[in-house]
LUMZAZA-175969 format. One record per atom (N, C-alpha, C): residue in three letters; x, y, z. Coordinates in steps of 0.2 Angstrom, whole numbers, plus 5000, padded with zeros to 4 digits. Example, Ala and Ser with C-alpha at 12.3 -4.5 7.8 and 13.67 -1.06 7.14 Angstrom:
BEGIN
ALA506649725039 ALA506249785039 ALA506649845039 SER506449895035 SER506849955036 SER506450005039 
***
This chain:
BEGIN
MET495750354991 MET496350404993 MET496050464995 VAL496450504999 VAL496250575002 VAL496650624998 SER496250664995 SER496550724991 SER496850774996 ILE497350804994 ILE497750854999 ILE497250905001 ILE496850924996 ILE496350984997 ILE495850965003 GLU495750905004 GLU495250875009 GLU495550885016 ILE496250895017 ILE496550895023 ILE496450965026 PRO496350965033 PRO496251025036 PRO496751075035 ASP496551145035 ASP497051195034 ASP497151245040 ASP496951215046 ASP497051255052 ASP497751265054 PRO497951325055 PRO498651335057 PRO498851315064 ILE499151255065 ILE499251235071 ILE499951205073 TYR500451205067 TYR501051175068 TYR501651235067 THR502051235072 THR502651275072 THR503151245066 ILE503651295064 ILE504151265059 ILE504551215062 LYS504651215069 LYS505051155072 LYS504651095071 SER504051095073 SER503651035072 SER503551005065 VAL503451055061 VAL503451035053 VAL504150995051 CYS504651025053 CYS505350995051 CYS505450935055 ASP505250925061 ASP505250865065 ASP504850805061 ARG504250825059 ARG503850775056 ARG504050755049 THR504350805045 THR504450785038 THR505250775037 GLY505650795041 GLY506350785040 GLY506650835036 ILE506350885035 ILE506550945031 ILE506850995035 ARG507451025034 ARG507851065038 ARG507451135037 PRO507451175043 PRO507151245043 PRO507351285037 VAL508051285036 VAL508351335031 VAL508051305024 THR508051245023 THR507751215017 THR507051235016 LEU506651225021 LEU505951245020 LEU505851315019 ARG506251365022 ARG506151435020 ARG506351445013 ALA506851415011 ALA507051425004 ALA506551404999 TRP506251345000 TRP505651324996 TRP505151374996 GLU504951395001 GLU504351445002 GLU504551514998 ARG505151534998 ARG505451594995 ARG505451584988 ARG505751534985 ARG505951524978 ARG505451494974 TYR505051444977 TYR504551404973 TYR503851414975 SER503651454980 SER502951464982 SER502551404983 VAL502851354986 VAL502551294987 VAL502051294993 LEU502251344998 LEU501751355004 LEU501751425005 ASN501151445008 ASN501051505011 ASN500851505018 PRO501251495023 PRO501051485030 PRO500751545033 HIS500351525038 HIS499951575041 HIS500451615046 ARG500351665048 ARG500751705053 ARG500351715060 ALA500651695065 ALA500351705072 ALA500451785074 ASP500151805079 ASP500151875081 ASP500951895082 ASN501351845084 ASN502051865085 ASN502451855079 ARG502051845073 ARG502351845066 ARG502751775065 TYR502751725070 TYR503051665069 TYR502551625063 ARG502951585059 ARG502551545055 ARG502151485058 LEU501551475056 LEU501151425058 LEU500851385052 TYR500951315052 TYR500751275046 TYR500151225048 SER499851205043 SER499251165044 SER499451095042 ALA498951045043 ALA499050975041 ALA499050975034 ARG498751015030 ARG498751015023 ARG499451035021 ASP499751085024 ASP500451105022 ASP500951045023 LEU500851005029 LEU501250945030 LEU501150895024 GLU500550885021 GLU500450835016 GLU500750865010 ILE500750935008 ILE501050955002 ILE501850945003 LEU502150955009 LEU502850945009 LEU503050875009 ARG502650825011 ARG502750755011 ARG502650735003 TRP502250765000 TRP502150744993 TRP502750764989 ILE502950824990 ILE503550854987 ILE504150814988 LYS504250804995 LYS504850764997 LYS504850694994 ASP504250664993 ASP504250594990 ASP504450604982 ARG504250654979 ARG504450664972 ARG505250674972 LEU505550714977 LEU506250714977 LEU506550654978 ASP506350614982 ASP506550544984 ASP506550504977 GLY506050514973 GLY506050474967 GLY506550504961 GLY506950554963 GLY507450574958 GLY507250644954 ILE506650674956 ILE506450734953 ILE506750794957 SER506950844953 SER507250904956 SER506750944960 ILE506950984965 ILE506451024968 ILE506051074964 SER506451104959 SER506051154954 SER505551114950 ASN505751054948 ASN505251014944 ASN504650994948 ALA504750974954 ALA504250954959 ALA503751004960 ALA504051064962 ALA503651124964 ALA503251144958 ASN503551144952 ASN503251164946 ASN502651124944 GLU502751054945 GLU502251004944 GLU501651014949 PHE501851024955 PHE501251034960 PHE500851104959 ASN501251154958 ASN500951224957 ASN500451224950 THR500751184945 THR500351174939 THR499651144940 MET499751084944 MET499151044945 MET498651084949 VAL498851124954 VAL498351164958 VAL498051224954 ARG498451254950 ARG498151304945 ARG497651274941 ASN497651214939 ASN497151184935 ASN496651144939 GLY496651164945 GLY496151134950 GLY496151064951 ILE496751034950 ILE496850964952 ILE497350954957 TRP497150934963 TRP497550924969 TRP497750854969 PRO498450834970 PRO498650764971 PRO498350734977 ASP498350674977 ASP498150634983 ASP498750634989 ALA498550634995 ALA499050635000 ALA499350565000 LEU499950555002 LEU500250495002 LEU499850445007 PRO499850385006 PRO499450335010 PRO499650335017 THR500250345019 THR500450345026 THR500450415029 ALA499850445028 ALA499850515031 ALA499950515039 PRO500250565041 PRO500250575048 PRO499650575052 ASP499650565058 ASP498950565062 ASP498850635064 VAL498450665061 VAL498250735063 VAL497550745066 ILE497250685067 ILE496550695070 ILE496550645076 SER497050655081 SER497150605086 SER496550595090 GLU496150645091 GLU495550635095 GLU495050595092 GLU494850605086 GLU494450555082 GLU494650485082 LYS495350485081 LYS495650415081 LYS495550375087 SER495550405093 SER495450375099 SER494750355100 LEU494250395097 LEU493550385098 LEU493250335093 THR493650325087 THR493350285082 THR493850235080 PRO493850175083 PRO494250115082 PRO494150085075 PRO494650055072 PRO494650025065 PRO494049975064 GLN493749945070 GLN493249905069 GLN492549935067 GLU492550005069 GLU491950045067 GLU491950055060 PHE492550065057 PHE492550075050 PHE492450005046 VAL492549955049 VAL492349885046 VAL491649885045 SER491249905051 SER490549895051 SER490249945046 ARG490550005045 ARG490250055041 ARG490350035033 LEU490950005032 LEU491149985025 LEU490649925023 TYR490549885028 TYR490149825027 TYR489449845025 ASP489149885029 ASP488449915028 ASP488449945021 ALA488949985019 ALA488950025013 ALA488949975007 LEU489449925008 LEU489549885002 LEU488949835001 LEU488549815007 LEU487949775006 LEU487449815002 LYS487449885003 LYS486949924999 LYS487249944992 HIS487849914990 HIS488149934984 HIS488150014983 ASP488350044989 ASP488450114989 ASP489150134988 GLU489450134982 GLU490150144981 GLU490350214984 ASP489950264983 ASP490150334986 ASP490250334993 LEU489750304997 LEU489850295004 LEU490350255006 ALA490550195003 ALA491050155005 ALA491750195004 SER491750234998 SER492350264997 SER492450325002 GLN491950355004 GLN492050405009 GLN492250375016 GLN492050315018 GLN492250285024 GLN492950265024 LEU493150235018 LEU493850215017 LEU494350275017 ARG494150325014 ARG494550385014 ARG494650415021 ARG494050405025 ARG494150435032 ARG494650385036 ALA494550325035 ALA494950275039 ALA495750285037 GLN495850305030 GLN496550315028 GLN496850385031 SER496350425033 SER496550495036 SER496750485043 LEU496450425046 LEU496550415054 LEU497150365055 PHE497250315051 PHE497650265053 PHE498250255047 ASN498750215049 ASN499250205045 ASN499050155040 LEU499450145035 LEU499350095029 LEU499250025032 GLU499650005036 GLU499549935038 GLU498949925042 THR498749965046 THR498149965050 THR497549965045 VAL497550005040 VAL496950005035 VAL496949945032 LEU497449915030 LEU497449845026 LEU497249795030 LEU497549785036 LEU497449725040 LEU496849725045 ASP496749785047 ASP496249795053 ASP495549825050 VAL495549845044 VAL494949875041 VAL494749835035 ILE495149835030 ILE494949805023 ILE494849725024 THR495449695027 THR495449625028 THR494849595032 PRO494649625038 PRO494049595041 PRO493449605038 CYS493349665034 CYS492749675030 CYS492649625025 LEU493249605021 LEU493149555016 LEU492949495019 VAL493249475025 VAL493149415028 VAL492349405030 GLN492049465033 GLN491349465035 GLN490949455028 ILE491149485023 ILE490749485017 ILE490749415014 GLY491349385014 GLY491449315012 GLY491049265016 GLU491049275023 GLU490649225027 GLU489949235026 ALA489749305025 ALA488949315023 ALA488749285017 TRP489249285012 TRP489049245005 TRP489049175007 TYR489549145010 TYR489549075011 TYR488949045015 TYR488649085020 TYR488049065023 TYR487449085020 GLY487449115014 GLY486849125010 GLY486549185012 ASN486849235016 ASN486549295018 ASN486549355013 ILE487049345009 ILE487049395003 ILE487149354997 LYS487049394991 LYS487149364985 LYS487849364982 ILE487949324977 ILE488649324975 ILE488849394971 THR488349424969 THR488449494965 THR488649544970 THR488449534977 THR488749584982 THR489449564984 GLU489549504984 GLU490249484986 GLU490749504980 HIS490549494974 HIS490949524968 HIS491049594968 PHE490449634970 PHE490549704970 PHE491049724975 ALA490949694981 ALA491449714987 ALA492149704985 SER492249644982 SER492949624980 SER493249674975 ALA492849684970 ALA493049734965 ALA493149804967 PHE492749824972 PHE492849894976 PHE493549894979 PHE493749844983 PHE494349844987 PHE494949834982 ARG494849794977 ARG495349774972 ARG495549844968 GLY495049884967 GLY495249944963 GLY495549994968 ARG495349994974 ARG495650044979 ARG496450024980 LEU496549954980 LEU497249934982 LEU497649944976 PHE497449944970 PHE497849964964 PHE497950034964 THR497550074966 THR497650144967 THR498150164972 LEU498150124978 LEU498650134983 LEU499350114980 LEU499350054976 LEU499950034974 LEU500350084969 GLN499850114965 GLN500150164960 GLN500350224963 ALA500050244970 ALA500250304973 ALA500950304975 TYR501250244976 TYR501950244978 TYR502450244972 PRO502950284972 PRO503450284966 PRO503850214965 MET503950194959 MET504450144957 MET505150164958 ARG505450144963 ARG506150164964 ARG506650104961 HIS506850124955 HIS507250074951 HIS507950054954 SER508150094959 SER508750074962 SER508650034968 ALA508050014970 ALA507949974976 ALA507849904974 PRO507949854978 PRO507849784977 PRO507149774973 TYR507249724968 TYR506649714964 TYR506249654965 ILE505649654966 ILE505249604968 ILE504649594963 LEU504549534961 LEU503949514957 LEU503449474962 ILE502849494962 ILE502349464966 ILE501749454962 GLY501449394963 GLY500849364960 GLY500549304963 CYS500049274959 CYS499749214962 CYS499949154958 ALA499849094962 ALA500049034959 ALA499549014953 PRO499848974949 PRO499348954943 PRO498648934946 ASP498148954942 ASP497448934943 ASP497248974950 GLU497649014953 GLU497449054959 GLU497149114957 SER496449124958 SER496149184956 SER496049234962 HIS496149214968 HIS496049254974 HIS496749304975 GLU496649364972 GLU497249404972 GLU497349454977 ILE496849464981 ILE496849524986 ILE497449524991 GLY497549464993 GLY498149454998 GLY498849474995 SER498949444989 SER499549464985 SER499649534983 LEU499049564982 LEU499049634980 LEU499149674986 MET498949654992 MET499049694998 MET499849685000 MET500149624999 MET500849625000 MET501249664995 ALA501049674989 ALA501349714984 ALA501349784987 VAL500749814989 VAL500649874992 VAL501149894998 LEU501149845002 LEU501549855008 LEU502249855007 LEU502549815002 LEU503249815001 LEU503449874997 ARG502949894992 ARG503149954988 ARG503150014993 SER502650014998 SER502650075003 SER503350075007 GLU503650015007 GLU504350015011 GLU504950035007 GLY504750055000 GLY505250074996 GLY505550034991 TYR505249964991 TYR505549914986 TYR505249934979 ARG505649904974 ARG505349904967 ARG504949844966 VAL504249854967 VAL503849794966 VAL503449794960 GLU503449744957 GLU503049734950 GLU502449684952 TYR501849704952 TYR501349654953 TYR501049624947 LEU501049554947 LEU500949514940 LEU500249494940 GLY499849494946 GLY499149474945 GLY499049404947 PRO498349374946 PRO498149304947 PRO498449264942 ASP498449194944 ASP498549144939 ASP499149144934 ILE499749144938 ILE500349154934 ILE500649084932 PRO500649064926 PRO501049004924 PRO501749004926 VAL501948954929 VAL502648944932 VAL503148954926 ASP503048914921 ASP503548924915 ASP503648994913 ASP503049024912 ASP503149094909 ASP503449144915 LEU503349124921 LEU503649164926 LEU504349154926 VAL504649094926 VAL505349084926 VAL505649114920 ASP505349114914 ASP505649144908 ASP505749214909 TYR505149244912 TYR505149314913 TYR505749334918 ALA505749304923 ALA506249314928 ALA506949314926 GLY507049264921 GLY507749254918 GLY507949314914 GLY507449354911 GLY507649414908 GLY507749474912 GLU507249474917 GLU507249534922 GLU507649534928 LYS507849474930 LYS508349464935 LYS508049504942 PRO507449484944 PRO507249504951 PRO507649484956 ASP507649514962 ASP507949494968 ASP507549444972 MET506949454971 MET506449404975 MET505849394971 ILE505549334971 ILE504849324968 ILE504449294974 ILE503849324974 ILE503349304979 ILE502649274976 LEU502449214977 LEU501849194975 LEU501349174981 THR500749184980 THR500249164985 THR499749114982 ALA499449074987 ALA498949024985 ALA498449014991 THR497848994990 THR497348994995 THR497048924995 SER497248874991 SER497048814991 SER497548764990 LYS497448694992 LYS497948644991 LYS498148634984 GLU497648634980 GLU497848624973 GLU498248674970 THR498148744971 THR498548794968 THR499248794972 ALA499248784978 ALA499848774982 ALA500348724979 MET500048674977 MET500548614974 MET500748634967 GLU500448684964 GLU500648704957 GLU501348744958 ILE501548764964 ILE502148804964 ILE502748764968 LYS502648704969 LYS503148664973 LYS503748654969 ASN503848664963 ASN504448664959 ASN504748724957 VAL504448784959 VAL504748844957 VAL505448854960 GLU505548844966 GLU506248854969 GLU506748814964 GLU506648754962 GLU507048714958 GLU507148744951 LEU506648764948 LEU506648794942 LEU507048864942 LEU507048904947 LEU507348964948 LEU508148954948 LYS508348894949 LYS509148884950 LYS509448894943 SER509048894938 SER509348914931 SER509548984930 ILE509249024934 ILE509349104934 ILE509949124938 LYS510449154935 LYS511049184939 LYS511049254939 PRO511049284945 PRO510949254951 PRO510249234953 LYS510249184956 LYS509549154958 LYS509149204962 PRO508549214960 PRO508149254965 PRO507849214971 ILE507749254976 ILE507449224982 ILE506749204980 PHE506449144982 PHE505749124981 PHE505449124988 GLY504949164989 GLY504449164995 GLY503749144993 TYR503449114997 TYR502749104996 TYR502249115002 GLY501649125002 GLY501149135007 GLY500449125005 GLY500049125010 GLY499349125008 GLY498949075014 ARG498349085014 ARG497949055019 ARG498048975020 ILE498048945014 ILE498148865014 ILE498748845018 PHE499248885019 PHE499948865022 PHE499848865029 TRP499448905032 TRP499348905039 TRP498748865041 VAL498248855037 VAL497648805038 VAL497948735038 GLU498348715033 GLU498648655033 GLU499448665033 PRO499748665038 PRO500448685039 PRO500948625035 GLY500648565035 GLY501048515032 GLY501248525025 ILE500848565021 ILE500948585014 ILE501648625014 GLN501848655019 GLN502448695018 GLN503048655017 GLN503048595020 GLN503548545019 GLN503648525011 LYS503148525007 LYS503148505001 LYS503348564996 ILE503448624998 ILE503548674994 ILE504248704995 GLY504648704990 GLY505348734990 GLY505248814991 GLY505748844994 GLY505748914995 GLY505648925002 ILE505448995004 ILE505349015010 ILE504649035012 TYR504449005017 TYR503749025019 TYR503749095023 LEU503349135020 LEU503349205023 LEU502949215029 GLY502649175032 GLY502249175038 GLY501549185037 ASP501149185043 ASP500449175043 ASP500049235042 THR500449295043 THR500049365041 THR500449405036 LEU500149455034 LEU500449505029 LEU501049535033 SER500949555039 SER501449585043 SER502049545043 ASP501949475045 ASP502549435045 ASP502849425038 GLY502449425033 GLY502749425026 GLY503249475024 VAL503049535026 VAL503449595025 VAL504049595029 ILE504049575035 ILE504649565039 ILE505149515037 VAL504849455035 VAL505249405032 VAL505549425026 ALA505149455021 ALA505449475015 ALA506049525015 LYS505949575020 LYS506449625021 LYS507049585023 LYS506949545028 LYS507549515031 LYS507949475026 MET507549435022 MET507949395017 MET508249435011 LEU507949485009 LEU508249535005 LEU508849565007 LYS508849585014 LYS509449615017 LYS510049565017 LYS509849505019 LYS510349455019 LYS510649435013 ASN510249445007 ASN510449425001 ASN510849474997 LEU510849534999 LEU511149594996 LEU511849604999 
***
């Protein structure tokens, strides 16, 4: 994650530009500055306000707190207290592109190579630095699909062909798993939003795909509860019966684990209202015939497809 204090503080944005980017009205922004001291914009020679990329991130952080149901006074007090104590909050994962020149010169593939090299050296600090830089340049979906995923694929292939040790593969997986949990927790749980349970099929230990799906859907504003790997079907159905989710998503990467979820759709019929059941994972596009044996809705061959299909089904069901 990128701390807000790490975002450039150069005064480059007019109040109109800030309001266009954040959706905050100029009169509201001026009131926040006057009453709550959340910003101290620079002044140009003509006395017009000029804001920095850091100011934009502060406003986005506060607006996110307001969207979560917190009042402006409480959100401003929380932010100011953190800063006084030397603790700056993290910028939201979908930060606006404020470094367009570097973005055009540094494609996602370059960060894949940098992360790969850092992880092969077990250099966690360098890997964290490169991932933070990628997050500052690209949106969440690009970071997940075009940086983290291909890096994991390269590492998996290197282990498969005997070019790296299993300890390095485990180190890299643990590194990305930790960062994904941090991303997941950076988004608020909106209890009024459609409720989704996400996890892995029984005996399925490869959880990064389902964890990425959880991050993407929570970033879209859904109430997402991530249940982790190896979820017993009976326990899941019992839990869903009490919690009444709108949708359940399970992932599998092998034929054996995929077949463990073939009866989930039928078992969920005992819950009223019945939640939507969706599934995905590598095995379903490697062996498409398995889809015919699984009840429920196949979410597609990619994470992007999965998010689109899940949103469409939830909208249709509500």
